[in-house]
C-alpha positions in Angstrom: -24.6 -23.7 8.1 -22.6 -22.4 11.1 -24.7 -19.4 11.6 -27.4 -19.5 14.2 -29.7 -16.8 12.6 -31.8 -17.2 9.5 -32.1 -14.1 7.0 -35.6 -12.9 8.5 -33.7 -12.8 11.8 -31.3 -10.2 10.2 -34.2 -8.5 8.3 -36.0 -7.8 11.3 -32.8 -6.3 12.9 -32.0 -4.0 10.2 -35.8 -3.0 10.3 -35.5 -2.2 14.0 -32.4 0.1 13.2 -34.2 2.0 10.2 -31.6 0.3 7.5 -32.1 0.8 4.0 -30.0 -2.1 3.5 -28.6 -5.3 4.6 -25.5 -6.5 3.4 -24.3 -10.2 3.7 -20.5 -10.8 2.8 -18.3 -13.6 3.5 -15.7 -12.8 6.1 -17.4 -10.0 7.7 -20.5 -9.5 10.1 -23.9 -8.7 8.5 -23.8 -5.0 7.6 -26.5 -2.4 7.5 -26.8 1.2 5.9 -28.5 3.6 7.8 -28.8 7.4 6.6 -26.3 6.6 4.1 -23.6 5.1 6.2 -22.4 1.6 6.5 -22.3 -0.1 10.1 -22.0 -3.6 11.3 -24.6 -5.3 13.1 -23.7 -6.8 16.7 -23.2 -10.2 15.2 -20.2 -12.7 14.5 -18.6 -12.7 10.9 -20.4 -15.0 8.3 -18.4 -17.7 6.7 -19.1 -18.4 2.9 -21.2 -21.3 3.9 -23.4 -19.1 5.8 -23.9 -16.6 3.0 -24.8 -19.4 0.6 -27.6 -20.8 2.8 -29.2 -17.5 4.0 -29.2 -16.6 0.2 -30.2 -20.2 -1.5 -33.0 -20.8 1.2 -34.9 -17.6 0.0 -35.0 -18.5 -3.6 -37.3 -20.2 -5.8 -35.7 -23.3 -8.0 -35.7 -21.4 -11.4 -33.8 -18.5 -9.4 -31.4 -20.6 -8.0 -30.7 -22.2 -11.5 -30.4 -18.5 -12.6 -27.8 -17.6 -10.1 -26.0 -20.5 -11.0 -25.8 -20.0 -14.7 -25.3 -16.3 -14.5 -23.2 -15.9 -11.1 -25.5 -13.1 -10.3 -29.4 -12.6 -9.7 -31.7 -9.7 -9.0 -34.9 -10.7 -7.2 -37.8 -9.5 -5.0 -38.4 -10.8 -1.5 -41.6 -10.3 0.4 -41.2 -11.3 4.1 -44.7 -11.3 5.9 -44.6 -9.0 8.8 -41.4 -7.3 7.7 -41.7 -5.9 4.5 -40.6 -6.3 0.7 -37.1 -6.2 -0.2 -35.1 -5.9 -3.6 -32.6 -8.7 -3.4 -29.0 -9.1 -5.4 -26.9 -11.9 -5.1 -23.7 -12.3 -6.9 -20.3 -14.5 -6.7 -17.3 -12.6 -5.3 -14.1 -14.6 -4.8 -16.0 -18.0 -5.4 -18.6 -17.3 -2.7 -21.9 -15.7 -2.5 -22.4 -12.0 -1.2 -25.9 -10.4 -1.2 -27.5 -7.3 -0.7 -31.4 -6.8 0.3 -32.8 -3.2 -0.1 -36.0 -2.2 1.7 -38.9 -1.3 -0.7 -41.4 1.2 1.1 -44.8 -0.7 1.7 -46.6 2.0 -0.2 -45.5 3.7 -3.4 -44.6 7.4 -2.5 -45.9 10.1 -4.2 -43.8 12.5 -6.3 -44.1 15.4 -4.2 -43.2 13.5 -1.1 -40.0 12.2 -2.9 -39.1 15.8 -3.6 -39.7 16.2 -7.3 -40.6 19.4 -9.1 -44.3 19.9 -10.3 -42.9 19.6 -13.8 -42.2 15.7 -13.0 -46.0 15.6 -12.1 -47.1 17.4 -15.2 -45.1 14.8 -17.3 -47.4 12.1 -16.2 -50.4 13.8 -18.2 -48.3 13.5 -21.6 -49.9 11.3 -24.2 -46.8 10.3 -26.0 -42.8 10.6 -25.7 -39.9 9.4 -23.9 -39.1 10.4 -20.3 -35.8 9.5 -18.8 -35.2 9.1 -15.0 -31.4 9.0 -14.6 -28.8 8.6 -12.0 -26.1 6.3 -10.6 -27.0 3.1 -8.8 -29.1 3.4 -5.4 -30.4 6.8 -6.3 -34.0 6.2 -6.1 -34.6 5.8 -9.9 -37.1 2.7 -9.6 -38.9 4.6 -6.7 -39.5 7.7 -8.9 -40.5 5.4 -11.9 -43.1 3.5 -9.8 -44.4 7.0 -8.3 -45.0 8.1 -11.9 -46.6 4.9 -12.9 -48.9 5.1 -9.7 -49.7 8.7 -10.3 -50.7 7.8 -14.0 -52.8 5.1 -12.8 -54.6 7.1 -10.4 -55.4 10.1 -12.7 -56.0 8.4 -16.0 -57.7 5.7 -17.6 -55.1 4.0 -19.5 -53.3 0.6 -20.1 -49.9 0.6 -18.3 -47.1 -2.2 -19.0 -44.2 -2.3 -16.7 -41.0 -4.1 -17.4 -38.9 -4.8 -14.2 -35.8 -6.6 -13.0 -37.2 -7.6 -10.3 -40.9 -6.3 -9.7 -40.0 -3.9 -6.4 -43.4 -2.0 -6.2 -46.8 -3.7 -6.7 -49.0 -1.2 -8.2 -52.7 -0.7 -7.5 -55.0 -0.7 -10.4 -56.5 2.8 -9.9 -58.2 4.0 -12.7 -56.2 2.1 -15.0 -55.1 -1.4 -16.1 -51.6 -2.2 -15.0 -49.7 -5.3 -16.0 -46.3 -5.7 -14.5 -43.7 -8.1 -16.1 -40.7 -9.4 -14.3 -37.4 -10.4 -16.2 -36.7 -14.0 -15.6 -40.1 -14.8 -14.6 -42.3 -13.3 -17.5 -39.9 -12.5 -20.0 -36.1 -13.1 -21.1 -35.0 -9.5 -21.6 -35.9 -6.0 -21.4 -35.9 -5.8 -25.3 -38.1 -8.8 -25.9 -40.3 -7.5 -23.1 -40.7 -4.3 -24.6 -41.2 -5.4 -28.3 -44.1 -7.6 -26.9 -45.5 -4.9 -24.7 -46.3 -3.0 -28.2 -48.6 -5.8 -28.8 -50.4 -5.5 -25.7 -52.4 -2.4 -26.5 -50.4 -0.2 -24.1 -50.7 3.7 -23.5 -47.7 3.6 -21.3 -44.9 1.7 -20.7 -42.4 1.7 -17.9 -38.8 0.4 -18.6 -36.9 -0.6 -15.7 -33.5 -0.5 -17.6 -32.6 1.1 -20.8 -29.0 -0.3 -21.6 -28.7 -2.1 -24.9 -29.3 -0.9 -28.4 -32.5 -3.1 -28.8 -34.1 -1.6 -25.9 -33.4 2.0 -26.6 -34.5 1.6 -30.4 -37.8 -0.1 -29.3 -38.4 2.8 -26.8 -37.7 5.3 -29.3 -39.9 3.7 -31.8 -42.8 3.2 -29.1 -42.3 6.9 -28.1 -42.6 8.2 -31.6 -45.8 6.2 -32.3 -48.1 7.5 -29.8 -47.0 5.8 -26.6 -45.7 7.4 -23.2 -42.3 5.6 -22.5 -40.7 6.2 -19.1 -37.4 4.8 -18.5 -34.2 4.7 -16.3 -30.8 4.9 -17.4 -27.3 4.8 -15.2 -26.1 8.2 -16.0 -25.1 11.4 -13.7 -26.6 14.0 -15.9 -28.9 14.8 -18.9 -26.3 15.3 -21.6 -24.6 12.0 -20.6 -27.7 10.0 -20.9 -28.6 11.6 -24.5 -24.8 10.8 -25.5 -25.3 7.3 -24.4 -28.3 6.6 -26.3 -26.6 8.0 -29.3 -23.4 6.0 -28.7 -25.5 3.0 -28.5 -25.9 2.9 -32.3 -23.4 2.7 -35.2 -21.9 6.2 -36.4 -23.9 5.8 -39.8 -27.3 5.6 -37.8 -26.7 8.3 -35.4 -28.0 11.2 -37.1 -31.3 9.3 -37.7 -31.4 8.4 -34.2 -30.5 11.9 -33.0 -33.8 13.4 -35.0 -35.9 10.3 -33.4 -34.6 11.3 -29.9 -35.0 15.2 -30.5 -38.4 14.8 -31.8 -39.7 12.3 -29.0 -37.6 13.1 -25.6 -39.9 15.1 -23.3 -37.3 15.6 -20.6 -34.7 14.0 -18.3 -34.5 14.1 -14.4 -31.4 13.2 -12.8 -31.3 12.0 -9.2 -28.7 12.4 -6.3 -29.6 11.2 -2.7 -27.9 13.2 -0.1 -27.8 12.4 3.6 -30.3 14.6 5.7 -28.9 17.0 8.5 -31.8 15.5 10.9 -30.5 12.2 10.3 -33.8 11.0 8.8 -32.7 9.2 6.0 -31.9 10.7 2.4 -33.1 13.5 0.6 -33.3 14.1 -3.3 -31.4 16.8 -5.3 -31.9 16.6 -8.9 -31.2 18.1 -12.3 -34.1 18.5 -14.4 -34.1 19.3 -18.2 -37.2 19.8 -20.3 -36.8 19.8 -24.1 -37.4 23.0 -25.6 -36.8 24.2 -29.2 -33.0 25.1 -28.1 -32.4 21.6 -26.6 -34.0 19.8 -29.3 -31.8 21.6 -31.8 -28.7 20.6 -29.8 -29.7 16.9 -29.4 -30.5 16.9 -33.4 -27.0 18.4 -34.2 -25.1 16.7 -31.5 -24.1 19.8 -29.9 -24.6 18.1 -26.3 -21.8 20.4 -24.8 -24.2 23.2 -24.9 -27.1 21.6 -23.0 -25.6 22.5 -19.7 -25.8 26.3 -20.2 -29.4 26.0 -21.6 -30.6 24.1 -18.5 -29.0 26.9 -16.4 -31.1 29.5 -18.3 -34.2 27.2 -18.5 -36.0 28.4 -15.4 -38.8 29.6 -17.3 -39.4 26.3 -18.7 -39.1 24.4 -15.3 -35.4 23.4 -15.8 -32.9 23.4 -13.0 -29.1 22.2 -12.4 -28.2 20.0 -9.6 -26.4 23.0 -8.3 -29.7 25.1 -7.7 -31.2 22.1 -6.2 -28.4 21.8 -3.9 -28.4 25.8 -2.9 -32.2 25.1 -2.4 -31.5 22.4 0.1 -28.8 24.2 1.8 -30.8 27.3 2.4 -33.6 25.3 3.9 -30.9 23.4 6.1 -31.9 20.0 4.8 -28.3 19.0 3.9 -24.8 20.3 4.9 -22.3 22.2 3.1 -19.9 19.2 2.8 -22.2 16.9 1.1 -23.3 19.7 -1.0 -20.0 20.5 -2.2 -19.4 16.7 -3.0 -22.1 16.3 -5.3 -21.9 19.9 -6.9 -21.1 20.8 -10.5 -19.3 24.2 -9.7 -18.7 23.7 -5.9 -17.3 27.4 -5.7 -20.6 28.7 -7.2 -22.7 26.6 -4.6 -20.6 27.8 -1.7 -20.6 31.5 -2.8 -24.4 31.4 -3.3 -25.1 30.0 0.0 -22.9 32.4 1.8 -24.6 35.0 -0.1 -28.0 34.0 1.3 -26.7 33.5 4.7 -25.2 37.1 4.8 -28.5 38.9 3.4 -30.5 36.9 5.9 -33.1 36.4 3.5 -33.2 32.8 3.4 -36.3 32.4 1.4 -34.8 34.4 -1.7 -33.9 31.5 -3.9 -36.5 29.0 -2.5 -38.9 28.2 -5.4 -36.9 30.1 -8.0 -37.0 27.0 -10.3 -40.1 25.3 -9.4 -42.5 26.6 -11.8 
């Protein structure tokens, strides 16, 4: 190893600069992400030998074997005196590169994350399916953990989590919490979820719902008296619903649509934007609750009608991402350029924001959809 630092040195430097992520890539200096922007640490370029040594020294023997066999690995890393990290290592052009994302030492509550009270109320549900969606690195696992911790503190239930890797360590609260990690405690989400149904669970948190077996088991669990909360990599609620239906053969989609229409409670889709005060990122979201109209759209696969129902769904606690962006703009939490980038209808967002400024009544929109 030609590099004079070990991984902990870099993590300490990243922590001092308030970084959310540390990137180790051959041919580049260590890079950090601060308030959404990538920038280098003041260090020399890393060689392929450097990145390999930095990553491999942190892994257990079984993890090293998985990295060599699968050419990629997700893992958790606890560094005493520094913090907890979610790590990802993979091969790129024959060399190892890695990312380490800082995990808060305590699980944030839903209010501090910026969620609607509707999401908090979902934590009181006894059965059904809740989806937390968004692109990569949009805080889905943090929301999942916050919902799990809310339930653990509030209710006397058995909670099983299935994660890859375990990022947040839950306190038991009033509940029993069993956290299972893919690669250490189970071979796959699908097998772990099937086994979870034999653990007398009340609540099941599923870190990732991608394959048909996992989705089918989650639907079955939700309609047989369990509350299932899972994440998906989609940018809006209709796409998440479509992704679930498309996971099945055409001849089975009508039955799955009926299952989903009956069991789905709601979808929250997340977007993290830079804050105007440069203090990190802030949540904008789309929130869909399942009322009779949306239930019918899911059952009949009229997914194109769902965005319109979300727009008029304020009485049921729904809001579009554009609603959320306008509220953040009026509160001066984000800038217009970032809002326009994430808006479904940029012209609408700009016009409504300008209307609020001209009226000099900045509070007229705030709270409109937070029922």
